[in-house]
C-alpha positions as CSV (number, residue, x, y, z in Angstrom):
1,M,-8.4,4.7,12.7
2,Q,-11.1,6.4,10.9
3,E,-12.7,4.5,8.2
4,K,-12.3,6.3,4.7
5,Y,-12.6,6.1,1.2
6,I,-9.4,7.7,-0.6
7,D,-10.0,11.0,-2.3
8,E,-8.4,10.3,-5.8
9,T,-8.4,13.9,-7.1
10,K,-6.0,14.7,-4.2
11,Q,-2.4,15.9,-5.6
12,G,0.0,13.4,-4.9
13,E,2.4,13.7,-2.2
14,A,5.9,14.7,-2.8
15,F,9.0,14.3,-0.8
16,A,12.6,15.6,0.0
17,I,15.7,13.8,1.7
18,A,18.9,15.3,3.2
19,E,21.1,16.8,0.5
20,K,24.4,15.4,-0.7
21,P,26.6,18.6,-1.0
22,E,28.3,16.9,-4.2
23,N,25.1,16.5,-6.0
24,S,24.1,19.3,-8.5
25,K,21.1,18.5,-10.0
26,K,17.4,18.5,-8.4
27,L,14.7,16.0,-8.6
28,F,11.1,16.7,-7.8
29,L,9.2,13.2,-7.0
30,E,5.7,12.9,-6.6
31,S,3.9,9.5,-5.6
32,Y,0.2,8.5,-6.0
33,G,-2.1,5.5,-5.0
34,C,-0.9,2.5,-3.0
35,Q,2.0,2.3,-0.2
36,M,3.7,0.0,-2.9
37,N,4.2,3.4,-4.8
38,F,5.5,5.3,-1.7
39,S,8.1,2.2,-1.2
40,D,9.0,2.1,-4.9
41,S,9.5,6.1,-4.7
42,E,12.0,5.4,-2.4
43,I,13.9,2.7,-4.4
44,V,13.9,5.4,-7.0
45,A,15.1,8.2,-5.1
46,S,18.1,5.7,-4.1
47,I,19.1,5.4,-7.4
48,L,19.0,8.9,-8.3
49,N,20.8,10.1,-5.3
50,E,23.8,8.1,-6.4
51,Q,23.4,9.8,-10.0
52,G,23.8,13.5,-9.0
53,Y,20.3,14.4,-8.1
54,N,19.4,15.9,-4.7
55,T,15.3,16.0,-4.1
56,T,13.4,19.1,-3.7
57,M,9.8,20.0,-2.7
58,N,9.7,23.0,-5.0
59,V,9.0,21.9,-8.6
60,E,10.3,25.6,-10.0
61,E,13.7,24.5,-9.3
62,A,13.7,21.0,-10.6
63,D,15.7,19.9,-13.4
64,L,13.8,16.3,-13.3
65,I,10.1,15.7,-12.5
66,L,8.7,12.3,-12.0
67,L,5.5,11.2,-10.9
68,N,5.0,7.5,-9.5
69,T,1.4,6.8,-10.7
70,C,-1.5,4.5,-10.1
71,S,-3.8,2.9,-12.4
72,I,-6.4,1.2,-10.2
73,R,-9.0,3.5,-10.7
74,E,-10.2,6.0,-13.4
75,R,-10.0,9.1,-11.2
76,A,-6.4,8.5,-10.0
77,E,-5.4,8.5,-13.7
78,Q,-7.3,11.8,-14.5
79,T,-5.6,13.6,-11.3
80,V,-2.2,12.4,-12.7
81,R,-3.0,13.8,-16.5
82,M,-4.1,17.1,-15.1
83,R,-0.3,17.4,-13.2
84,L,1.1,16.2,-16.4
85,S,-0.6,18.8,-18.1
86,Q,0.7,21.7,-15.4
87,F,4.2,20.4,-16.0
88,K,3.9,20.5,-19.9
89,N,3.1,24.4,-19.6
90,L,6.2,24.7,-17.4
91,K,8.4,22.6,-19.9
92,K,7.7,25.6,-22.5
93,E,9.2,28.1,-20.0
94,R,12.1,25.6,-19.2
95,P,12.8,23.6,-22.3
96,N,15.8,21.6,-20.4
97,L,13.3,20.4,-17.6
98,T,12.7,16.5,-18.2
99,V,9.5,15.1,-17.0
100,G,8.8,11.2,-16.8
101,V,6.4,9.0,-15.5
102,L,6.9,5.8,-13.5
103,G,5.0,3.1,-12.2
104,C,1.5,1.3,-13.0
105,M,0.4,3.9,-15.7
106,A,3.7,3.6,-17.7
107,E,3.0,0.3,-19.3
108,R,-0.8,1.1,-20.2
109,L,-0.6,4.7,-21.5
110,K,3.4,4.6,-22.8
111,T,2.4,5.6,-26.2
112,K,-0.4,8.1,-25.6
113,F,2.0,10.1,-23.3
114,L,5.1,9.8,-25.5
115,E,4.2,10.0,-29.0
116,E,0.2,11.2,-29.1
117,E,0.1,13.7,-26.4
118,H,3.9,14.7,-25.7
119,L,3.3,14.7,-22.0
120,V,6.5,13.4,-20.9
121,D,9.9,12.6,-22.2
122,L,10.4,9.6,-20.0
123,V,8.4,6.6,-19.4
124,V,9.8,4.1,-16.7
125,G,7.6,0.8,-15.4
126,P,7.9,-0.4,-11.9
127,D,10.6,-3.3,-13.0
128,A,12.8,-1.0,-14.8
129,Y,13.9,1.6,-12.2
130,R,17.5,0.5,-12.3
131,D,17.7,1.5,-16.0
132,L,16.8,5.4,-15.3
133,P,20.3,6.4,-15.4
134,N,20.8,4.9,-19.1
135,L,17.2,6.3,-19.9
136,L,18.1,9.9,-18.5
137,K,21.2,10.0,-20.8
138,E,18.8,9.3,-23.7
139,T,16.6,12.0,-22.8
140,E,19.5,14.3,-22.6
141,D,20.6,13.5,-26.2
142,G,17.0,14.8,-27.1
143,R,15.4,11.4,-27.5
144,D,12.3,10.0,-25.7
145,A,13.0,7.1,-23.3
146,I,10.9,4.1,-22.4
147,N,11.1,0.8,-20.2
148,V,8.3,-0.8,-19.2
149,I,9.7,-4.5,-19.5
150,L,8.1,-6.8,-16.7
151,S,10.9,-8.7,-14.8
152,K,10.3,-12.1,-13.5
153,E,13.2,-11.8,-11.1
154,E,13.4,-7.9,-10.1
155,T,13.2,-7.5,-6.4
156,Y,15.5,-4.5,-5.8
157,A,16.6,-6.6,-2.6
158,D,20.3,-5.0,-3.0
159,I,19.2,-1.5,-2.8
160,N,18.8,0.5,0.4
161,P,15.9,2.4,-0.1
162,V,16.4,6.1,1.0
163,R,13.4,7.2,3.5
164,L,11.2,9.7,2.3
165,G,9.4,12.3,4.3
166,G,8.0,10.2,6.8
167,N,8.4,10.4,10.8
168,G,11.6,8.7,11.3
169,V,9.4,6.2,13.4
170,T,7.6,3.7,10.9
171,A,8.8,2.6,7.5
172,F,7.9,0.2,4.8
173,V,9.5,-3.0,3.7
174,T,8.7,-4.6,0.5
175,I,8.6,-8.6,0.5
176,T,7.0,-9.1,-2.9
177,R,6.3,-7.9,-6.1
178,G,3.5,-8.5,-8.7
179,C,0.6,-10.3,-8.4
180,D,-0.8,-13.8,-9.6
181,N,-4.4,-13.7,-8.8
182,M,-5.9,-12.4,-11.8
183,C,-9.1,-10.6,-9.9
184,T,-10.9,-9.7,-12.7
185,F,-11.7,-5.9,-11.9
186,C,-7.9,-4.9,-10.9
187,V,-5.3,-3.9,-13.5
188,V,-2.2,-4.8,-11.1
189,P,-1.2,-8.3,-12.8
190,F,-0.6,-6.3,-16.2
191,T,1.0,-3.3,-14.8
192,R,3.2,-4.9,-12.0
193,G,3.7,-8.4,-13.3
194,R,4.1,-12.2,-12.0
195,E,4.5,-12.6,-8.3
196,R,8.1,-13.1,-7.1
197,S,9.5,-12.9,-3.5
198,R,12.5,-11.1,-2.0
199,D,15.3,-13.3,-0.4
200,P,14.1,-13.1,3.3
201,H,17.9,-12.5,4.4
202,S,18.0,-9.3,2.6
203,I,14.3,-8.5,4.3
204,I,15.7,-9.3,8.0
205,E,19.0,-7.0,7.2
206,E,16.8,-4.3,6.2
207,C,14.7,-4.6,9.0
208,K,17.8,-4.8,11.2
209,A,19.2,-1.6,9.7
210,L,15.8,0.2,10.3
211,A,15.9,-0.7,13.6
212,E,19.8,0.6,14.3
213,N,18.6,3.9,12.6
214,G,15.7,4.3,15.5
215,Y,12.6,3.2,13.5
216,K,10.2,1.5,15.9
217,E,7.9,0.1,13.2
218,I,7.9,-1.5,10.1
219,T,5.3,-2.6,7.5
220,L,6.0,-5.6,5.4
221,L,4.6,-4.7,1.9
222,G,3.1,-6.9,-1.0
223,Q,0.2,-6.8,-3.3
224,N,-0.7,-10.0,-1.4
225,V,2.1,-10.7,1.6
226,D,0.3,-13.7,2.1
227,S,1.7,-15.5,-0.4
228,Y,5.2,-14.8,0.0
229,L,7.5,-17.6,-1.1
230,W,11.0,-17.9,-1.3
231,Y,12.6,-20.9,-2.7
232,G,15.9,-19.4,-4.1
233,G,14.4,-16.6,-6.3
234,G,12.0,-16.8,-9.3
235,P,7.9,-16.2,-10.1
236,K,6.0,-18.2,-7.2
237,K,4.1,-20.0,-10.4
238,D,7.2,-21.8,-11.1
239,F,8.0,-23.3,-7.6
240,D,6.4,-26.8,-8.9
241,K,9.5,-27.0,-10.8
242,A,11.9,-26.2,-7.9
243,S,14.2,-28.9,-6.7
244,E,13.3,-31.0,-3.6
245,M,15.9,-29.2,-1.7
246,Q,14.4,-25.9,-2.9
247,K,10.9,-27.1,-1.4
248,A,12.2,-28.5,1.7
249,T,14.2,-25.0,2.5
250,A,11.5,-22.8,1.3
251,V,10.2,-19.9,3.3
252,N,6.4,-18.9,3.5
253,F,4.8,-15.9,4.7
254,A,4.1,-17.1,8.3
255,Q,7.9,-18.3,8.6
256,L,8.9,-14.9,7.2
257,L,7.0,-12.9,9.9
258,E,8.3,-15.3,12.8
259,M,11.9,-14.5,11.5
260,V,11.7,-10.9,11.3
261,A,9.3,-10.8,14.9
262,K,12.8,-12.6,16.2
263,A,15.2,-10.7,14.5
264,V,13.5,-7.1,15.8
265,P,12.0,-7.5,19.0
266,A,12.0,-4.2,20.1
267,M,10.0,-3.0,16.8
268,R,6.3,-3.4,16.2
269,I,5.7,-5.1,12.8
270,R,2.4,-4.8,10.7
271,F,1.7,-6.3,6.9
272,S,-0.2,-5.5,4.3
273,T,-2.2,-6.3,1.8
274,S,-3.4,-10.0,2.8
275,N,-5.9,-12.0,0.4
276,P,-8.2,-14.2,2.1
277,H,-7.7,-16.9,-0.3
278,E,-4.0,-17.0,0.8
279,M,-4.2,-16.2,4.3
280,T,-3.2,-19.2,6.8
281,E,-4.0,-20.1,10.3
282,E,-0.3,-20.4,10.5
283,V,-0.2,-16.4,10.7
284,F,-2.7,-16.1,13.3
285,R,-0.4,-18.3,15.6
286,V,2.3,-16.0,14.8
287,I,0.8,-13.1,15.6
288,S,-0.6,-14.4,18.7
289,K,2.8,-15.9,19.6
290,Y,5.0,-12.1,19.4
291,D,3.9,-9.3,21.1
292,N,5.9,-7.1,18.7
293,V,3.6,-8.7,15.8
294,C,0.2,-6.2,15.8
295,K,-2.9,-7.4,16.2
296,Y,-4.5,-6.0,13.2
297,I,-5.0,-7.5,9.5
298,H,-6.0,-5.6,6.6
299,L,-8.0,-8.3,4.9
300,P,-10.1,-7.1,1.5
301,V,-13.2,-8.8,0.5
302,Q,-14.8,-6.4,-1.9
303,S,-18.3,-8.2,-1.9
304,G,-20.6,-10.6,0.6
305,S,-22.1,-12.3,-2.4
306,D,-20.7,-15.4,-3.6
307,R,-21.7,-14.7,-7.0
308,I,-20.1,-11.5,-7.1
309,L,-17.1,-13.0,-5.4
310,K,-16.9,-15.7,-8.4
311,K,-17.2,-12.9,-11.3
312,M,-14.6,-11.2,-9.6
313,N,-12.3,-14.4,-9.7
314,R,-11.7,-13.7,-5.9
315,Q,-11.0,-17.4,-5.1
316,H,-12.8,-17.8,-2.0
317,T,-16.8,-18.1,-1.0
318,R,-18.5,-15.7,1.8
319,Q,-18.7,-18.5,3.8
320,E,-14.5,-19.2,3.7
321,Y,-13.8,-15.7,4.4
322,L,-16.1,-15.6,7.5
323,D,-14.5,-18.7,8.7
324,L,-11.2,-17.6,8.6
325,I,-12.5,-14.2,10.6
326,K,-13.8,-16.6,13.2
327,K,-10.7,-18.7,13.4
328,A,-8.1,-15.3,13.8
329,K,-10.6,-14.2,16.7
330,E,-10.5,-17.2,18.3
331,I,-6.6,-17.5,18.1
332,V,-6.3,-13.9,18.4
333,P,-9.0,-12.7,20.9
334,D,-8.1,-8.9,20.4
335,I,-7.3,-8.9,16.7
336,A,-9.1,-6.0,14.3
337,F,-9.7,-5.9,10.6
338,S,-10.3,-3.6,8.0
339,Q,-11.8,-3.8,4.7
340,D,-11.9,-3.0,0.8
341,M,-15.2,-3.1,-0.8
342,I,-16.5,-2.3,-4.3
343,A,-20.0,-1.0,-4.7
344,G,-21.7,-1.8,-8.0
345,F,-19.5,-4.5,-9.7
346,C,-20.9,-5.7,-13.1
347,G,-24.0,-7.5,-12.5
348,E,-24.5,-6.8,-9.2
349,T,-28.2,-6.8,-7.9
350,E,-29.8,-5.5,-4.7
351,E,-29.7,-9.0,-3.3
352,D,-26.1,-8.8,-3.6
353,H,-25.7,-5.6,-2.2
354,Q,-27.2,-6.6,0.8
355,L,-25.4,-9.6,1.2
356,T,-22.2,-7.2,1.3
357,L,-23.7,-5.3,4.2
358,D,-24.9,-8.2,6.1
359,L,-21.5,-9.5,6.0
360,M,-20.1,-5.9,7.2
361,R,-22.1,-6.4,10.0
362,Q,-21.2,-9.9,11.2
363,V,-17.2,-9.3,10.7
364,E,-17.6,-5.6,12.7
365,Y,-14.6,-3.9,10.6
366,D,-12.9,-0.8,12.5
367,Y,-12.7,0.9,9.2
368,G,-12.5,0.4,5.5
369,Y,-11.4,1.7,2.1
370,M,-14.8,1.8,-0.1
371,F,-15.3,2.7,-3.8
372,A,-17.8,2.6,-6.3
373,Y,-16.5,0.2,-9.1
374,S,-14.8,1.6,-12.4
375,E,-13.7,-0.6,-15.2
376,R,-10.0,-0.7,-15.9
377,P,-9.1,-0.9,-19.5
378,G,-7.5,-4.3,-20.1
379,T,-8.8,-6.1,-17.1
380,P,-11.2,-9.3,-18.0
381,A,-13.8,-7.1,-16.3
382,H,-13.8,-4.8,-19.2
383,K,-13.1,-7.2,-22.0
384,K,-16.1,-9.8,-21.1
385,M,-18.5,-8.0,-18.7
386,E,-20.5,-5.4,-19.0
387,D,-20.6,-2.3,-16.3
388,D,-24.3,-2.5,-16.2
389,V,-24.9,-1.0,-13.0
390,P,-26.3,2.6,-13.2
391,A,-24.1,5.5,-11.7
392,D,-26.8,6.6,-9.3
393,V,-27.2,3.1,-8.2
394,K,-23.5,2.6,-7.4
395,Q,-23.4,5.8,-5.6
396,R,-26.6,5.3,-3.3
397,R,-24.8,1.4,-2.5
398,L,-21.5,2.9,-2.0
399,A,-23.1,5.6,0.5
400,E,-24.9,3.1,2.3
401,I,-21.8,0.9,2.9
402,I,-20.0,4.1,4.0
403,A,-23.1,5.1,6.4
404,L,-22.8,1.0,7.7
405,Q,-18.9,1.3,8.2
406,G,-19.4,4.9,9.9
407,E,-21.6,2.9,12.7
408,L,-19.6,-0.5,12.9
409,S,-16.4,1.9,13.1
410,R,-18.1,4.0,16.0
411,K,-19.0,0.7,18.0
412,R,-15.4,-0.9,17.3
413,M,-14.2,2.6,18.9
414,K,-16.3,2.2,21.6
415,S,-15.2,-1.1,22.8
416,Y,-11.6,0.2,23.2
417,V,-13.1,2.5,25.9
418,G,-12.0,2.1,29.6
419,K,-8.7,-0.4,28.4
420,N,-5.1,0.6,28.5
421,Y,-2.9,0.1,25.1
422,E,0.4,0.6,24.6
423,V,0.7,3.1,22.0
424,L,3.6,4.2,19.5
425,I,4.0,8.1,19.1
426,E,4.2,8.9,15.7
427,G,3.6,12.6,16.0
428,E,1.5,15.8,17.0
429,S,-2.3,15.5,16.6
430,K,-3.4,18.0,14.0
431,K,-6.1,19.4,15.9
432,D,-3.8,20.2,19.1
433,K,-0.2,20.9,19.3
434,N,-0.5,20.1,23.0
435,Q,-1.4,16.2,22.1
436,W,0.4,13.7,20.7
437,K,-0.9,11.1,18.0
438,G,-0.2,7.2,18.0
439,R,-1.8,3.9,17.1
440,T,-2.1,0.9,19.1
441,S,-1.5,-2.5,17.9
442,Q,-5.0,-3.0,16.6
443,N,-4.0,0.4,14.3
444,A,-6.7,2.8,15.9
445,V,-5.7,6.1,16.1
446,V,-5.2,7.6,19.6
447,V,-4.7,11.3,20.8
448,F,-3.6,12.3,24.1
449,D,-2.3,15.3,26.1
450,K,1.8,15.4,26.1
451,V,3.5,14.6,29.0
452,E,7.4,16.3,29.8
453,G,9.9,13.7,28.8
454,Q,7.6,11.7,26.0
455,N,9.0,12.1,22.4
456,I,8.1,10.9,19.2
457,G,9.0,7.5,18.6
458,D,8.4,6.5,22.2
459,F,6.1,3.7,23.1
460,V,3.9,4.7,25.8
461,T,0.7,3.2,28.1
462,V,-2.3,5.2,27.3
463,F,-5.8,5.2,29.0
464,V,-8.5,5.2,26.6
465,H,-11.1,7.2,28.0
466,D,-13.6,8.6,25.3
467,S,-13.8,7.8,21.3
468,T,-15.3,9.0,18.3
469,Q,-15.9,7.3,15.1
470,G,-12.4,7.6,14.1
471,T,-10.2,8.5,16.9
472,L,-9.7,7.3,20.5
473,L,-8.9,9.7,23.3
474,G,-6.9,8.8,25.9
475,K,-4.1,9.6,29.0
476,A,-0.9,8.7,29.4
477,I,-0.2,6.6,32.3
């Protein structure tokens, strides 16, 4: 897969599902940001599908427009604001149209959206989606509706999410919600609340249902999957208060990963996102033990400098991170890694930046998600630190990080050439309708000529004969 940094000016993604004939209203649902948001949109669509709404890809015919928003970076918020302004004009033409904001921007900007700028009728936080039917009744009565209360319990474990868009081959399964890490640059703990884990049995049942419906790959999702801990319910921070029986029967992430691997042996299993200080050797051993657990980990580091890692409150050192990578490669020799990196965090010096580049060279990531730091209101960094790295310096450092990742990606892609890989066909190549596109266990994208009898969702063995910076070129054998 190519290395990239996300285009935050891009419009969100809208999805539609099969219509229920008895439903009379239309929902236009657009998602922005991380995989968790897209997974949440599937929960929202499932709830509203039972309330008489069919989804539509045409905003002009919608009775209800919902944007599932992202607050992780400033430009993402700007994009959502521009979109809401478009819908505000649409409401002038269609007064009965209801517009709402879901997700991470909801709690942070509720007053501005509802009372000051009058951009929306409805504001719903990520733990309040069950309340959507009641909130919509309030809007029907002419009142603004809001629920941004964060829960210590909500995991939506009993809701069977509809699958929006997608290819019918790969699906997301949420296993945790919220985050306790409190990285100083991150707004997630304030927009998604405390960390809590979902009942493992409901996870297993959802995975089995996906397998029965023809899906071939699942991604276990959470802000920090490695910190998954089920002991009967409740926030992870309260585990110390659990009974001895609860502690003895608790399920951690490595155990959950093994449970899923055994439950759906014909399905590939991925997981995202990991946090270095929570990752354990036990997880690597599960990856090594089960062929259906993919040999790939997205392991964000953000900086290669101990000084900056401490300011970020990342809870690990540079050496601890490198030791973790080394241990993973010893246990799973063919494992691949990707990264998140922030250029120009508060107080970052040229020496700090060079340490980041050096760490990248040592790890040799397959690809990465790279950004210039933008402070987020309400975070510890915004409250206590000065955003003192000039914009031009941030951009120059970011360009150097991206350029180095390009070199590393080319090197890593070349290392796959001359070998056979099992590839899951996910769809047609965008560039050539006569070719398939799929991914290896290491998450590398492969394109290869179609062969009669092959279909989307098939596992095929592909010989890789060449590569580009972001793609492997192969031939089915």
